[in-house]
Each structure stands twice: as C-alpha cells, then as structure tokens.
C-alpha positions in Angstrom: -102.4 102.1 -114.4 -101.4 105.3 -112.7 -101.4 108.2 -115.5 -100.2 111.4 -114.0 -98.7 113.3 -116.9 -100.8 115.1 -119.3 -99.4 113.6 -122.7 -102.0 112.2 -125.1 -102.0 108.4 -125.0 -101.9 106.1 -127.9 -105.2 104.4 -129.0 -103.8 101.1 -127.7 -102.8 102.5 -124.2 -106.1 104.1 -124.0 -108.1 101.1 -124.9 -106.2 99.2 -122.1 -107.0 102.1 -119.7 -110.8 102.1 -120.7 -111.0 98.3 -120.1 -109.2 98.6 -116.7 -111.0 101.6 -115.5 -114.5 100.6 -116.7 -114.0 96.9 -115.9 -115.2 95.8 -119.3 -113.9 93.1 -121.8 -114.5 95.2 -124.9 -114.4 99.1 -124.9 -117.6 99.0 -126.8 -119.3 97.4 -124.0 -119.2 100.7 -122.2 -122.4 101.6 -124.4 -124.3 98.9 -122.7 -123.8 99.9 -119.2 -126.7 101.9 -117.5 -126.7 105.7 -118.1 -125.4 106.9 -114.7 -122.5 104.3 -114.3 -121.6 105.0 -118.1 -121.5 108.7 -117.4 -119.4 108.2 -114.2 -116.8 106.4 -116.1 -116.6 109.0 -118.9 -116.2 111.7 -116.4 -113.5 109.9 -114.9 -111.7 109.0 -118.1 -111.9 112.9 -119.1 -111.0 114.3 -116.0 -108.5 112.0 -113.9 -106.7 110.3 -117.2 -107.0 113.2 -119.6 -108.3 111.1 -122.5 -109.8 113.7 -125.0 -113.5 113.5 -125.9 -112.6 112.6 -129.6 -110.5 109.7 -128.5 -113.0 108.4 -126.2 -115.6 108.8 -129.0 -113.5 107.0 -131.4 -112.5 104.1 -129.1 -115.9 103.5 -127.6 -118.4 104.4 -130.2 -120.6 106.7 -127.9 -121.5 109.9 -129.7 -119.4 113.0 -128.8 -122.3 114.9 -127.6 -122.8 112.1 -125.0 -119.1 112.0 -124.0 -119.1 115.9 -123.7 -122.1 116.0 -121.5 -121.2 113.1 -119.2 
C-alpha cells in the first residue's frame, strides 16, 4: 500500500496499513513485539504513512507516550 498524500486515513484504512507494514494479524499484536522492532514500526507509521500519534494509540492500545517517544 503506497500512501503519498497527507490526508488522514480512516481507522479501517489505518488498521489494514498497520497489519501490512508491521506484518501482524491483529493490530494489538504489535504490543507483543520486542521494543526495538515495535519502535521502528511506530516511527515508520508516523513518518512515512503520516498516521497520527492518537490514531496509532487508539488502534494498537499502545500508550501515547510510548508512540510519541518511538
């Protein structure tokens, strides 16, 4: 999935994106990854795909502070 524009994705679109980028079955599975891998995926979702910190937090269940500092 190639997202080049900066429009905000719907939660359904963002869920599919997270599953594809992070190679997980459920978006909440990203919490079970090791810290380094998890943070790399979070950085990628924020910088390359322009997902908001709050949207990542809401969909994955990862604390906003963790997403912010990744």
